[in-house]
C-alpha positions as CSV (number, residue, x, y, z in Angstrom):
1,M,-40.4,24.0,20.8
2,K,-37.4,22.5,19.0
3,Q,-35.0,25.3,19.6
4,I,-35.9,25.4,23.3
5,I,-35.2,21.6,23.5
6,E,-31.9,22.4,22.0
7,L,-31.3,24.9,24.6
8,I,-32.2,22.9,27.3
9,K,-29.7,20.4,25.9
10,E,-27.1,22.6,25.3
11,W,-27.1,24.1,28.7
12,A,-27.5,20.5,30.4
13,L,-24.4,19.4,28.5
14,K,-22.2,22.5,29.6
15,V,-23.5,21.5,33.4
16,L,-22.3,18.1,33.2
17,N,-19.0,19.3,31.6
18,F,-18.1,21.9,34.1
19,G,-14.8,21.6,35.3
20,I,-13.7,18.9,33.0
21,V,-10.3,19.3,31.2
22,S,-9.2,16.0,30.4
23,Q,-9.0,15.1,26.5
24,N,-9.5,11.4,27.1
25,E,-13.2,10.5,26.3
26,I,-13.4,7.7,28.9
27,V,-12.2,10.0,31.8
28,R,-14.6,12.5,30.5
29,R,-17.4,10.3,30.7
30,Q,-16.4,9.2,34.3
31,Q,-16.2,12.9,35.4
32,R,-19.7,13.7,33.9
33,F,-21.1,11.1,36.1
34,T,-19.2,12.7,38.9
35,N,-20.6,16.0,38.2
36,M,-24.2,14.3,37.8
37,A,-23.8,12.5,41.2
38,A,-22.4,15.7,42.7
39,Y,-25.5,17.9,41.7
40,V,-27.7,15.0,42.7
41,T,-26.1,15.0,46.1
42,A,-26.2,18.7,46.3
43,F,-29.9,18.8,45.6
44,N,-30.6,15.9,48.2
45,A,-28.9,17.9,50.9
46,L,-30.6,21.1,50.1
47,H,-34.2,19.3,50.3
48,H,-33.1,18.0,53.7
49,L,-31.8,21.6,54.6
50,V,-35.1,23.0,53.6
51,V,-37.4,20.5,55.1
52,N,-35.6,20.6,58.3
53,A,-35.7,24.3,58.5
54,F,-39.2,24.5,58.3
55,Y,-39.9,21.5,60.8
56,N,-37.7,22.8,63.6
57,F,-34.9,24.9,62.6
58,W,-32.5,25.4,65.8
59,P,-32.7,22.0,67.4
60,L,-31.6,20.6,64.1
61,L,-29.0,23.1,63.5
62,P,-26.0,20.9,63.3
63,V,-27.7,18.6,61.1
64,N,-28.8,22.0,59.0
65,I,-25.3,23.2,59.1
66,Y,-24.0,19.7,57.8
67,N,-26.6,19.7,54.9
68,F,-25.3,23.0,53.8
69,L,-21.7,22.2,54.0
70,I,-22.7,19.2,52.0
71,A,-24.4,20.9,49.2
72,M,-21.5,23.6,48.7
73,G,-18.8,20.9,48.9
74,A,-20.8,18.9,46.6
75,L,-21.1,22.2,44.2
76,L,-17.4,22.6,44.3
77,L,-16.3,19.3,43.4
78,P,-16.2,19.7,39.5
79,F,-13.3,22.0,40.1
80,G,-11.3,19.0,41.4
81,H,-11.2,17.8,37.9
82,R,-8.4,19.7,36.8
83,H,-6.0,18.1,39.7
84,G,-6.8,14.5,39.1
85,D,-8.7,12.4,36.9
86,Y,-10.5,10.6,39.7
87,L,-10.1,13.3,42.7
88,A,-13.5,14.5,42.7
89,G,-15.1,11.2,42.5
90,F,-13.0,9.9,45.2
91,L,-13.6,13.0,47.4
92,L,-17.7,12.6,46.9
93,A,-17.4,9.0,47.7
94,M,-16.0,10.0,51.2
95,M,-18.1,12.9,51.7
96,I,-21.2,10.8,51.1
97,V,-19.9,7.9,53.7
98,V,-18.7,9.9,56.4
99,G,-21.9,12.6,56.2
100,N,-24.3,9.7,56.1
101,F,-22.4,8.0,59.0
102,F,-22.9,11.6,61.0
103,V,-26.5,11.7,60.2
104,V,-27.3,8.4,61.1
105,M,-25.6,8.7,64.4
106,A,-27.6,11.9,64.6
107,F,-31.2,10.5,63.9
108,G,-30.4,6.7,64.7
109,L,-31.7,3.8,63.1
110,N,-35.1,4.7,63.3
111,S,-34.6,7.3,60.4
112,D,-33.5,4.7,57.9
113,L,-31.1,7.4,56.8
114,H,-28.3,4.3,55.9
115,I,-30.5,3.3,53.1
116,Y,-28.4,5.9,51.3
117,Y,-25.3,3.5,51.6
118,T,-27.0,1.4,48.7
119,L,-25.7,3.8,46.2
120,A,-22.2,2.8,47.1
121,G,-22.3,0.4,43.8
122,C,-22.6,3.5,41.7
123,F,-19.1,4.5,42.8
124,I,-18.0,2.2,39.9
125,F,-19.2,5.1,37.3
126,M,-16.7,7.6,38.9
127,V,-13.8,5.6,38.4
128,G,-14.4,3.0,36.0
129,V,-13.6,-0.6,35.5
130,T,-10.0,0.0,34.7
131,N,-9.7,1.3,38.3
132,L,-10.9,-1.7,40.2
133,K,-8.8,-1.3,43.3
134,L,-9.9,2.3,43.9
135,F,-13.4,1.3,43.6
136,L,-12.8,-1.7,45.7
137,A,-11.6,0.7,48.5
138,M,-14.3,2.9,48.1
139,F,-16.7,0.6,48.2
140,L,-15.5,-1.3,51.1
141,F,-15.1,1.9,53.2
142,A,-18.9,2.4,52.6
143,F,-19.6,-1.2,53.6
144,F,-17.8,-1.1,56.7
145,A,-19.5,2.6,57.7
146,L,-22.7,0.7,57.1
147,I,-21.8,-1.9,59.4
148,G,-20.4,0.5,61.9
149,V,-23.9,2.5,62.3
150,F,-25.5,-0.8,63.2
151,F,-22.9,-1.4,65.9
152,F,-22.5,2.0,67.2
153,A,-25.8,4.1,66.4
154,S,-28.6,3.8,68.6
155,E,-32.3,3.5,67.6
156,Q,-33.1,7.1,68.2
157,G,-29.7,9.0,67.8
158,F,-29.1,11.9,69.9
159,L,-31.3,14.6,68.2
160,M,-34.6,15.4,69.0
161,I,-34.9,11.9,70.5
162,E,-38.4,11.8,71.5
163,D,-39.9,13.2,68.0
164,Q,-40.7,9.7,66.3
165,S,-42.9,11.4,63.9
166,F,-39.9,13.3,62.6
167,R,-38.2,10.2,61.9
168,R,-40.8,8.7,60.1
169,D,-40.4,11.9,57.7
170,L,-36.8,11.4,57.4
171,A,-37.3,7.5,56.7
172,M,-40.0,8.5,54.0
173,Q,-37.8,11.0,52.6
174,A,-34.5,8.8,52.5
175,F,-36.5,6.1,50.5
176,V,-38.1,8.4,48.2
177,N,-34.9,10.1,47.6
178,A,-32.8,6.7,47.5
179,I,-35.3,5.6,44.7
180,I,-35.1,8.9,42.8
181,I,-31.4,9.0,43.1
182,N,-31.0,5.4,41.8
183,A,-33.2,5.8,38.9
184,L,-31.3,9.3,37.7
185,L,-28.1,7.6,38.1
186,I,-28.8,4.3,36.6
187,F,-30.8,6.1,33.7
188,Y,-27.7,8.5,33.1
189,A,-25.4,5.3,33.1
190,L,-27.5,3.2,30.5
191,S,-27.9,6.6,28.3
192,L,-24.3,6.8,28.2
193,L,-24.1,3.0,27.4
194,D,-26.5,3.2,24.7
195,K,-24.4,6.3,23.2
196,A,-21.4,4.2,23.4
197,E,-22.9,1.2,21.8
198,R,-24.3,3.2,18.9
199,A,-21.1,5.0,18.2
200,L,-19.6,1.5,18.2
201,A,-21.9,0.0,15.8
202,H,-21.5,3.3,13.6
203,E,-17.7,2.9,13.8
204,Y,-18.1,-1.1,12.9
205,Q,-20.4,-0.2,9.8
206,R,-18.2,2.3,8.7
207,S,-14.9,-0.1,9.0
208,E,-17.0,-2.6,7.2
209,R,-17.7,-0.3,4.3
210,L,-14.2,0.8,4.2
211,L,-13.0,-2.6,4.3
212,T,-15.2,-3.6,1.2
213,T,-14.0,-0.8,-0.6
214,I,-10.4,-1.6,-0.1
215,L,-10.9,-5.2,-0.6
216,P,-13.3,-7.3,-3.0
217,V,-16.1,-8.3,-0.8
218,P,-15.5,-12.2,-1.0
219,I,-11.9,-11.5,0.0
220,A,-12.9,-9.0,3.2
221,Q,-15.3,-11.8,4.2
222,R,-12.5,-14.2,4.3
223,L,-10.2,-11.9,6.0
224,K,-12.8,-11.4,8.5
225,S,-13.6,-14.8,9.0
226,A,-9.4,-16.0,9.3
227,P,-7.6,-12.6,10.1
228,N,-4.3,-14.5,10.8
229,Q,-4.5,-16.4,7.5
230,R,-2.7,-15.3,4.4
231,I,-4.6,-14.9,1.5
232,A,-2.8,-15.9,-1.7
233,D,-4.7,-17.5,-4.4
234,R,-3.8,-19.0,-8.1
235,V,-6.4,-17.9,-10.6
236,E,-6.0,-20.0,-13.9
237,D,-8.3,-18.1,-16.1
238,A,-8.4,-14.3,-15.4
239,S,-8.9,-11.5,-17.8
240,V,-6.5,-8.2,-17.1
241,L,-7.5,-4.6,-17.9
242,F,-5.4,-1.7,-18.0
243,A,-6.8,1.8,-18.8
244,D,-4.4,5.0,-19.1
245,L,-5.5,8.5,-20.1
246,V,-3.8,9.7,-23.3
247,G,-2.8,13.4,-22.7
248,F,-3.2,13.7,-19.1
249,T,0.3,14.5,-17.7
250,R,0.4,17.5,-20.3
251,A,-3.1,18.6,-19.2
252,S,-2.6,18.3,-15.5
253,H,0.0,21.1,-16.0
254,T,-2.5,23.9,-17.3
255,V,-5.1,23.3,-14.7
256,P,-5.3,23.8,-10.8
257,P,-4.5,20.7,-8.6
258,E,-8.2,20.8,-7.3
259,D,-9.4,20.5,-10.9
260,V,-7.2,17.6,-11.8
261,V,-8.3,15.7,-8.5
262,A,-12.0,16.5,-9.2
263,Y,-11.5,15.2,-12.7
264,L,-10.1,11.8,-11.9
265,D,-12.4,11.3,-8.9
266,D,-15.6,11.8,-11.2
267,L,-14.0,9.4,-14.0
268,F,-13.0,6.9,-12.0
269,S,-15.8,7.0,-9.6
270,T,-17.8,6.1,-12.7
271,F,-15.4,3.2,-13.5
272,D,-16.0,1.9,-9.9
273,G,-19.7,2.1,-10.6
274,L,-19.4,0.2,-14.2
275,C,-17.0,-2.6,-12.2
276,D,-19.9,-3.0,-9.7
277,N,-22.5,-3.6,-12.6
278,Y,-20.4,-6.1,-14.3
279,S,-19.0,-7.9,-10.9
280,V,-15.4,-7.0,-11.9
281,D,-12.8,-6.5,-9.5
282,K,-11.3,-3.0,-9.3
283,I,-7.6,-3.7,-8.2
284,K,-6.1,-0.1,-8.3
285,T,-5.6,3.1,-9.7
286,I,-2.0,4.4,-10.5
287,G,-1.9,8.0,-11.2
288,D,-4.0,8.2,-14.3
289,G,-4.0,4.5,-14.8
290,Y,-6.7,2.1,-13.7
291,M,-6.7,-1.6,-13.3
292,A,-9.4,-4.2,-12.8
293,V,-9.8,-7.9,-13.3
294,G,-12.6,-10.2,-14.2
295,G,-12.8,-14.1,-13.3
296,L,-11.0,-13.7,-10.0
297,H,-14.1,-15.3,-8.0
298,D,-16.3,-16.7,-10.7
299,A,-16.4,-17.7,-14.6
300,G,-17.6,-15.2,-17.3
301,G,-14.7,-12.7,-16.3
302,A,-13.6,-12.5,-19.8
303,R,-17.2,-11.2,-21.3
304,A,-17.5,-8.9,-18.2
305,I,-14.2,-7.2,-19.0
306,G,-14.9,-6.9,-22.5
307,F,-18.4,-5.0,-21.7
308,L,-16.3,-2.9,-19.2
309,A,-13.8,-2.0,-21.6
310,L,-16.5,-0.8,-24.2
311,D,-18.6,1.1,-21.6
312,M,-15.4,2.9,-20.1
313,I,-14.7,4.1,-23.5
314,E,-17.9,5.5,-23.9
315,A,-17.9,7.0,-20.5
316,M,-14.9,8.8,-21.5
317,N,-16.3,10.4,-24.5
318,G,-18.5,12.7,-22.4
319,R,-15.3,13.8,-20.3
320,S,-12.7,14.2,-23.2
321,F,-11.4,17.7,-21.9
322,L,-9.5,18.6,-19.0
323,G,-9.2,22.1,-19.1
324,L,-8.6,23.2,-22.6
325,E,-6.8,19.7,-23.4
326,S,-8.8,17.0,-25.1
327,L,-8.1,13.4,-23.3
328,S,-8.9,10.1,-24.8
329,L,-8.5,6.4,-23.2
330,R,-6.3,3.7,-23.8
331,I,-7.1,0.0,-22.8
332,G,-5.1,-3.5,-23.0
333,I,-6.7,-6.7,-22.3
334,H,-5.2,-9.8,-21.6
335,R,-6.4,-13.4,-20.3
336,G,-4.6,-16.2,-18.5
337,P,-3.3,-17.4,-15.1
338,L,-2.2,-15.0,-12.5
339,T,-1.6,-15.1,-8.7
340,A,-3.8,-13.0,-6.5
341,G,-3.5,-12.1,-2.8
342,V,-3.4,-9.5,0.0
343,I,-0.1,-7.7,1.0
344,G,0.4,-5.1,3.9
345,D,-0.7,-5.0,7.2
346,Q,-1.1,-1.2,8.1
347,R,-2.2,-0.3,4.7
348,M,-3.5,-3.8,3.2
349,S,-4.2,-4.2,-0.6
350,Y,-5.3,-6.6,-2.8
351,D,-3.0,-7.2,-5.8
352,V,-2.6,-9.6,-8.9
353,W,1.1,-10.7,-10.2
354,G,2.3,-12.5,-13.1
355,S,3.0,-12.5,-16.9
356,T,-0.7,-12.0,-17.5
357,V,-0.5,-8.8,-15.6
358,N,2.7,-7.6,-17.7
359,C,1.2,-8.4,-20.9
360,A,-2.1,-6.7,-20.4
361,A,-0.1,-3.6,-19.1
362,R,2.3,-4.0,-22.3
363,L,-1.1,-4.3,-24.4
364,E,-2.5,-0.9,-23.1
365,A,0.8,0.7,-23.7
366,H,0.9,-0.3,-27.4
367,S,-2.7,0.4,-28.0
368,L,-4.1,3.4,-29.4
369,P,-6.3,6.4,-28.1
370,S,-10.1,5.6,-27.6
371,R,-9.2,1.6,-28.7
372,I,-9.0,-1.6,-26.8
373,H,-6.3,-3.5,-27.3
374,V,-6.6,-7.3,-26.8
375,S,-4.6,-10.5,-27.1
376,E,-5.6,-13.5,-29.1
377,A,-6.0,-15.5,-25.9
378,F,-8.9,-13.0,-25.0
379,M,-10.4,-12.8,-28.4
380,V,-10.8,-16.7,-28.5
381,A,-12.6,-16.6,-25.1
382,V,-15.3,-14.3,-26.3
383,S,-15.2,-14.7,-30.1
384,D,-19.0,-15.2,-29.9
385,T,-20.0,-12.0,-27.8
386,F,-17.8,-9.3,-29.6
387,H,-16.6,-8.4,-32.9
388,F,-12.4,-7.7,-33.2
389,S,-10.5,-6.5,-36.0
390,K,-8.2,-9.0,-37.7
391,L,-5.0,-10.1,-35.8
392,D,-2.1,-8.5,-36.4
393,V,1.6,-9.5,-34.9
394,T,2.8,-7.1,-32.1
395,E,6.0,-7.1,-30.5
396,L,5.5,-6.1,-26.9
397,R,8.7,-4.8,-24.8
398,G,9.7,-7.4,-22.2
399,V,7.0,-10.2,-23.4
400,G,7.9,-10.7,-27.1
401,V,5.8,-11.2,-30.4
402,M,2.2,-11.5,-29.9
403,S,-1.0,-11.8,-32.1
404,T,-3.1,-9.3,-30.9
405,G,-6.3,-7.3,-32.2
406,Y,-8.7,-4.5,-31.2
407,L,-12.1,-5.0,-29.6
408,L,-14.7,-3.1,-31.7
409,R,-18.1,-3.8,-30.3
410,Q,-20.7,-6.3,-29.0
411,V,-22.1,-8.8,-31.5
């Protein structure tokens, strides 16, 4: 049963898209509606043709010819899409307006066939709200045609004047068909609207996820609430972590590129998860380097960074080989003031600057494989939480002489 439904849907979609060559989805949607309206118009004309033919064919021959031509013309209209985005819709509207004027003149106002002019509002779906002038021209043409039949059409028309029963049948058909056509066209239009709203909601959720992936959640919320306001903060007590893979450059030359990317993706995704666990902000990755900061948005960032560093070393131990090369992780941590903010427009990023950042990078560069090199300022902040090695004097390039040590384990 599912397969049958899917086949029907596939067939229906092909029919609705018949003749459409535009790559613009908005134009394609309007042309699908035009196709839908054309098929409904053809069905309506054929329905009247069959009913009239069985009722009294020869006296109704002019109207039968009209219904046949309308049906064939409506079915051929989708071929007009390749000659203009709105040509088929415009021709269909003119066909309906002029054709209905003819049949009302033929059967008179007692037939109530002018009820079909109430469909003129649906012309907007054929050309779209961006083509308001074209829609107004089509709508006013239908409006004045309706006024015209009231002025020029007689009560009985000029065909089968004495047959009041036939006119009552025509009126019934016209009202029933108008109700069905209105329901079909409105249902189709609302279905398209629902589909567009669902797609918009999906894209909005996707952009929300993307924004919070690129930026920390608090920063993303600030950016959404005030998109034109520059985000630049001074943080007095933050802890910066730099991590780098030892031996990665050599190893990356011995394995295929896809293996290198897969290795980094798996490892850094694990680090990202650890950052989330400890409410630490991942700032960026630079090649095989990883940077994170604690304390940007709340207190306790130093402890969180310490736990993160220990878990990163442990996570690395399970992924120590890239190809045949053994890799290890080297980490540096420093605590102090820094500046944080969002830069860029097309490819915005959240970054941090200052001597604290530079010092953390130098500590990582002077660290040892599988060790966490930290500054005295960091050690003082979390001395009740972690064990450290003895302080030593280290000269850091571009920074100078500092007292540093190694984070060993949790207390």
